[in-house]
C-alpha positions in Angstrom: 32.8 12.8 -22.3 33.0 16.2 -20.6 29.3 16.0 -19.9 29.5 12.6 -18.4 32.5 13.6 -16.2 30.4 16.6 -15.1 27.6 14.2 -14.1 30.1 12.1 -12.2 31.3 15.3 -10.4 27.6 16.2 -9.7 26.9 12.8 -8.2 29.7 13.3 -5.7 28.4 16.8 -5.0 24.9 15.5 -4.2 26.0 12.9 -1.7 28.8 15.1 -0.4 26.4 17.9 0.3 24.4 15.7 2.7 27.4 14.1 4.3 29.1 17.5 4.7 26.0 19.0 6.4 25.9 16.0 8.7 29.5 16.6 9.9 29.3 20.4 9.8 29.7 20.7 13.5 32.8 18.6 13.7 36.2 20.3 14.0 38.3 20.8 10.9 40.5 17.7 10.3 38.2 15.5 12.3 35.7 14.8 9.6 35.9 11.4 8.0 34.6 12.6 4.6 32.7 15.7 3.5 31.7 17.6 0.5 35.1 17.8 -1.2 36.0 14.1 -0.5 32.7 12.8 -1.9 32.9 15.1 -5.0 36.4 13.8 -5.7 35.3 10.2 -5.2 32.6 10.6 -7.8 34.9 12.3 -10.2 37.6 9.6 -9.6 35.1 6.9 -10.5 34.2 8.7 -13.7 37.8 9.3 -14.7 38.8 5.7 -14.2 35.7 4.5 -16.1 36.8 6.7 -19.0 40.4 5.5 -18.9 39.3 1.8 -18.6 37.0 1.8 -21.6 36.0 -1.8 -22.2 38.7 -3.1 -19.9 37.4 -3.3 -16.4 40.7 -4.1 -14.7 41.7 -0.5 -14.2 38.3 0.4 -12.8 38.5 -2.6 -10.4 41.9 -1.6 -9.3 40.7 1.9 -8.6 37.8 0.5 -6.5 40.3 -1.5 -4.5 42.4 1.6 -3.9 39.4 3.5 -2.7 38.3 0.5 -0.6 41.7 0.3 1.0 41.6 4.0 1.9 38.1 3.6 3.4 39.2 0.6 5.5 42.2 2.5 6.9 40.1 5.6 7.7 37.4 3.4 9.3 39.9 1.6 11.6 41.4 4.9 12.7 38.0 6.4 13.3 36.8 3.4 15.4 39.9 3.5 17.5 39.4 7.2 18.3 35.6 7.3 18.7 34.5 3.7 19.4 31.8 4.4 16.8 31.3 1.2 14.8 29.0 2.8 12.2 30.2 2.5 8.6 27.5 4.5 6.8 29.8 7.2 5.5 32.4 4.7 4.3 29.9 2.7 2.4 28.4 5.9 0.9 31.9 6.9 -0.3 32.3 3.5 -2.1 28.9 3.8 -3.7 29.6 7.4 -4.8 32.8 6.1 -6.6 30.7 3.4 -8.3 28.0 6.0 -9.3 30.6 8.2 -10.9 31.8 5.3 -13.0 28.2 4.4 -13.9 27.6 8.0 -15.2 30.6 7.8 -17.5 29.8 4.2 -18.7 26.5 5.4 -20.2 23.9 5.7 -17.4 24.1 9.3 -16.3 20.4 9.7 -15.5 20.4 6.5 -13.4 23.5 7.6 -11.6 22.0 11.0 -10.6 18.7 9.4 -9.6 20.4 6.9 -7.3 22.6 9.6 -5.9 19.5 11.7 -5.0 17.8 8.7 -3.4 20.9 7.8 -1.5 21.3 11.3 -0.1 17.7 11.2 1.0 18.1 7.9 2.7 21.2 9.1 4.5 19.4 12.2 5.7 16.5 10.2 7.0 18.5 8.6 9.8 16.4 9.8 12.7 13.1 8.9 11.0 14.4 5.5 9.9 15.6 4.6 13.4 12.2 5.8 14.9 10.4 3.6 12.4 12.5 0.5 13.1 12.1 1.0 16.9 8.4 1.4 16.5 7.8 -1.8 14.6 6.8 -5.0 16.4 7.6 -8.4 15.1 4.1 -8.9 13.5 4.5 -5.6 11.5 8.0 -6.5 10.4 6.6 -9.8 9.2 3.8 -8.0 7.4 6.3 -5.9 5.5 8.5 -8.8 4.6 5.5 -10.9 3.5 4.3 -8.1 1.3 7.7 -8.0 -0.4 7.7 -11.8 -0.6 4.4 -11.7 -2.5 5.5 -8.9 -4.7 9.0 -9.8 -5.8 9.1 -13.6 -5.3 5.8 -15.3 -5.5 4.0 -13.3 -8.1 6.9 -13.4 -10.7 7.2 -17.2 -10.2 3.5 -17.9 -10.9 2.7 -19.2 -14.5 1.3 -16.5 -16.8 -1.0 -18.8 -18.8 -4.6 -20.0 -18.6 -5.0 -23.1 -16.4 -7.6 -25.2 -14.7 -11.2 -26.1 -15.9 -12.1 -24.1 -19.0 -8.8 -22.2 -18.7 -10.6 -20.0 -16.2 -7.6 -19.2 -14.0 -4.4 -17.4 -14.8 -2.2 -17.9 -11.7 -0.1 -14.7 -12.1 -3.3 -12.7 -12.5 -4.6 -14.2 -9.3 -1.3 -13.3 -7.6 -1.4 -9.7 -8.8 -5.0 -9.3 -7.5 -4.0 -10.7 -4.1 -1.1 -8.3 -4.1 -3.4 -5.4 -4.8 -5.8 -6.2 -1.9 -2.8 -7.0 0.4 -1.3 -3.6 -0.4 -4.5 -1.7 0.3 -4.9 -3.5 3.6 -1.3 -2.8 4.5 -1.7 0.9 3.9 -4.8 1.1 6.1 -3.3 -1.1 8.8 -0.1 1.1 9.2 -2.0 4.3 9.0 -4.0 3.3 12.1 -0.8 1.8 13.7 1.4 4.8 13.2 -1.1 7.6 13.6 -3.8 5.9 15.6 -3.2 7.8 18.8 -3.7 11.2 17.0 -6.4 10.3 14.5 -9.6 10.3 16.6 -12.6 8.1 16.2 -13.7 9.1 12.7 -10.3 9.1 11.0 -9.4 5.8 12.7 -12.6 4.4 11.3 -11.7 5.8 7.9 -8.2 4.2 7.7 -9.3 1.1 9.6 -12.0 0.6 7.1 -9.4 0.5 4.4 -7.9 -2.5 6.1 -11.0 -4.2 7.6 -14.4 -2.5 8.0 -15.6 -5.6 9.8 -13.0 -5.1 12.5 -14.0 -1.5 13.0 -17.7 -2.4 13.0 -17.2 -5.1 15.7 -14.9 -2.9 17.9 -17.1 0.2 17.7 -20.4 -1.6 18.1 -19.2 -3.4 21.3 -17.6 -0.2 22.7 -20.8 1.7 22.2 -22.5 -0.6 24.7 -20.0 0.4 27.4 -19.5 4.1 26.5 -23.2 4.9 25.9 -22.6 8.7 25.9 -20.7 8.4 22.7 -22.8 5.7 21.0 -23.7 8.1 18.1 -20.1 8.9 17.4 -19.2 5.2 17.3 -22.2 4.6 15.0 -20.8 7.4 12.7 -17.4 5.6 12.8 -19.0 2.3 11.7 -20.8 4.0 8.8 -17.6 5.8 7.8 -15.6 2.5 7.8 -18.3 0.8 5.8 -18.1 3.4 3.1 -14.4 2.7 2.5 -15.4 -0.3 0.4 -16.5 2.1 -2.3 -13.1 3.7 -3.0 -11.5 0.3 -2.7 -13.8 -1.2 -5.3 -13.4 1.8 -7.5 -9.6 1.5 -7.4 -9.7 -2.2 -7.9 -12.1 -2.1 -10.9 -10.2 0.9 -12.3 -6.9 -1.0 -12.3 -8.3 -4.3 -13.6 -10.9 -3.0 -16.1 -11.4 0.7 -16.2 -14.1 0.4 -18.8 -16.5 -0.8 -16.1 -16.0 2.1 -13.8 -18.3 4.7 -15.5 -21.3 2.4 -15.2 -20.9 1.7 -11.5 -19.7 5.1 -10.5 -23.1 6.6 -9.7 -23.9 3.8 -7.4 -20.5 4.0 -5.8 -21.0 7.7 -5.2 -24.4 7.2 -3.5 -23.1 4.4 -1.3 -20.2 6.7 -0.2 -21.9 10.1 0.2 -25.1 9.1 1.9 -23.3 7.7 5.0 -20.8 10.6 4.8 -23.7 13.0 5.0 -25.0 11.2 8.1 -21.5 11.2 9.6 -21.2 14.9 9.1 -24.6 15.5 10.6 -23.8 13.4 13.7 -20.5 15.1 14.2 -21.9 18.6 13.9 -24.6 17.9 16.5 -22.2 16.9 19.3 -18.7 17.8 20.7 -16.6 14.7 21.2 -13.2 14.5 22.8 -11.1 12.0 24.7 -13.0 9.1 23.3 -11.4 5.7 23.1 -10.8 4.9 19.4 -8.1 2.3 19.0 -9.0 -0.7 16.8 -7.3 -4.0 17.1 -6.6 -4.7 13.4 -5.1 -8.1 12.6 -1.9 -8.5 10.5 -3.1 -7.8 7.0 -0.3 -9.8 5.3 -0.5 -13.2 6.9 0.5 -15.7 4.2 -2.4 -18.0 5.1 -4.9 -15.1 4.6 -3.3 -14.2 1.2 -3.4 -17.9 0.1 -7.0 -18.1 1.2 -7.9 -15.0 -0.7 -6.1 -16.4 -3.8 -8.1 -19.7 -3.5 -11.3 -17.7 -3.1 -10.5 -15.7 -6.3 -9.7 -18.9 -8.2 -13.0 -20.5 -7.1 -14.9 -17.4 -8.1 -13.2 -17.4 -11.6 -14.2 -21.0 -12.1 -17.6 -20.7 -10.6 -18.3 -17.6 -12.7 -17.4 -19.5 -15.9 -19.6 -22.5 -14.9 -22.6 -20.4 -13.9 -22.3 -18.2 -17.0 -22.3 -21.3 -19.2 -25.2 -23.0 -17.5 -27.4 -20.2 -16.2 -26.3 -17.0 -18.0 -26.4 -13.7 -16.3 -28.8 -15.0 -13.5 -26.0 -17.3 -12.3 -23.5 -14.4 -12.2 -25.9 -12.3 -10.1 -26.6 -15.2 -7.7 -22.9 -15.7 -7.2 -22.4 -12.0 -6.6 -25.1 -11.9 -3.9 -23.6 -14.8 -2.1 -20.0 -13.5 -2.4 -21.1 -10.1 -1.2 -22.0 -11.6 2.2 -18.4 -12.6 2.6 -16.1 -10.3 0.7 -16.9 -7.6 -1.9 -13.3 -7.3 -3.1 -12.9 -10.8 -4.4 -16.2 -10.8 -6.5 -15.5 -7.3 -7.8 -12.0 -8.3 -9.0 -13.2 -11.6 -10.5 -16.0 -9.9 -12.5 -13.8 -7.0 -13.6 -11.3 -9.5 -14.9 -13.9 -11.7 -16.5 -15.3 -8.7 -18.3 -12.0 -8.3 -20.1 -12.9 -11.5 -21.9 -16.3 -12.7 -23.0 -18.5 -11.5 -20.0 -20.7 -8.6 -21.0 -19.8 -5.3 -19.3 -23.3 -4.7 -18.1 -23.5 -8.1 -16.5 -20.2 -7.5 -14.7 -21.4 -4.1 -13.6 -24.7 -5.4 -12.2 -22.9 -8.2 -10.4 -20.4 -5.8 -8.8 -23.3 -3.5 -7.7 -25.3 -6.5 -6.3 -22.3 -7.5 -4.2 -21.9 -3.9 -3.0 -25.5 -3.7 -1.9 -25.5 -7.0 -0.2 -22.3 -6.2 1.6 -23.8 -2.8 2.8 -26.9 -4.6 4.1 -24.8 -7.2 5.9 -22.7 -4.5 7.6 -25.9 -2.6 8.6 -27.3 -5.8 10.2 -24.0 -6.7 11.9 -23.8 -3.3 13.5 -27.4 -3.4 14.8 -26.9 -7.0 16.1 -23.7 -6.1 18.0 -24.5 -2.5 19.1 -28.2 -2.6 19.7 -30.6 0.3 19.4 -28.1 3.2 19.6 -26.1 1.8 16.7 -29.2 0.9 14.8 -30.3 4.5 15.0 -27.0 5.8 13.6 -24.9 3.3 11.6 -27.7 1.0 10.5 -29.9 3.9 9.6 -27.1 5.6 7.6 -26.2 2.3 5.8 -29.8 1.4 5.2 -30.5 4.8 3.6 -27.4 4.3 1.4 -28.6 0.8 0.5 -32.0 2.1 -0.6 -30.6 5.1 -2.5 -27.9 2.9 -4.1 -30.5 0.4 -5.3 -32.6 3.1 -6.9 -29.6 4.7 -8.6 -28.4 1.3 -9.9 -31.9 0.5 -11.2 -31.9 3.8 -13.1 -28.4 3.7 -14.5 -27.7 0.0 -15.2 -29.9 -1.1 -18.1 
């Protein structure tokens, strides 16, 4: 009991330290609540929890007393300062509850929440800056990601369904969440840091969200800013290489046993364009180059549903082709899917390989999709950017394509 009461006291100290620092410049007697008040609130919650035992009435009465005290102090403070904020008051009530939680048998959880609460309280400036910097589309993206993660995915059935029991809805939902999360990170990296990243880093993070968007933007821009066409070409190549860490992460999460077989090809597809980017960057000095990329909202529910439908179709099509055409059907499907989206086919094959699909067939299918996607990006860049982009991005991606095909032929038997 002494140890639990000490934890309750410590919980108050943790939160009180932050609140005391926040009000350190206020005159003595003008502070609403500081280090000592929060420490006593945590200890008071612990003592009442110990006295209450299995009877919650005493603890509830104590919470009402603290709540009444908080209301009175809040009204007096508002009258004197016209400050309607109630962060400190709510923090005091929470500290009381955390002190009780520590004594009732969850001391670790109480301390963890106290530390997180102190951190959130101290991030006021950063939190306000973040909120003011969001537009409506970005707020919707965040809320939709949470909707997928904590509402839609848990509600999906977790059993095989559809033709040949090829689709598990919750698995589809988890894969959609994985791709949406990766796109979300790339989108906000460009959105938050875009003005300071420069051409190449914008391409890097933009490629995590949509390498196609980066390819289209940079290829078109190279036609108007011809003096920096080589740099835009390097950015396109860099964005295209982001599919390799994406695929590595996706396959590693879904079926890590496949990763060693495709890793040599992934490394070649990544490092050959990176070498070209380094060579281009070292040969020229580039500054004050327009580098913003208009990335779309990565968390539109329509896009998430479309991706889920595409995954379901690939799961069913893979089962049909495997049953009727063997591995050749899988490879044909991989080539066609690679023209559209390498993530969906990689995830579907990685998941299928956890069942009765042979690992080497899944690995070959993933590599085929990667090679086809690399070729399509190279052709798209050349078609939109003309000869300057063809000499940089297309050449780099074409070299990676040839080297990747050779490595795949040597490593995937």
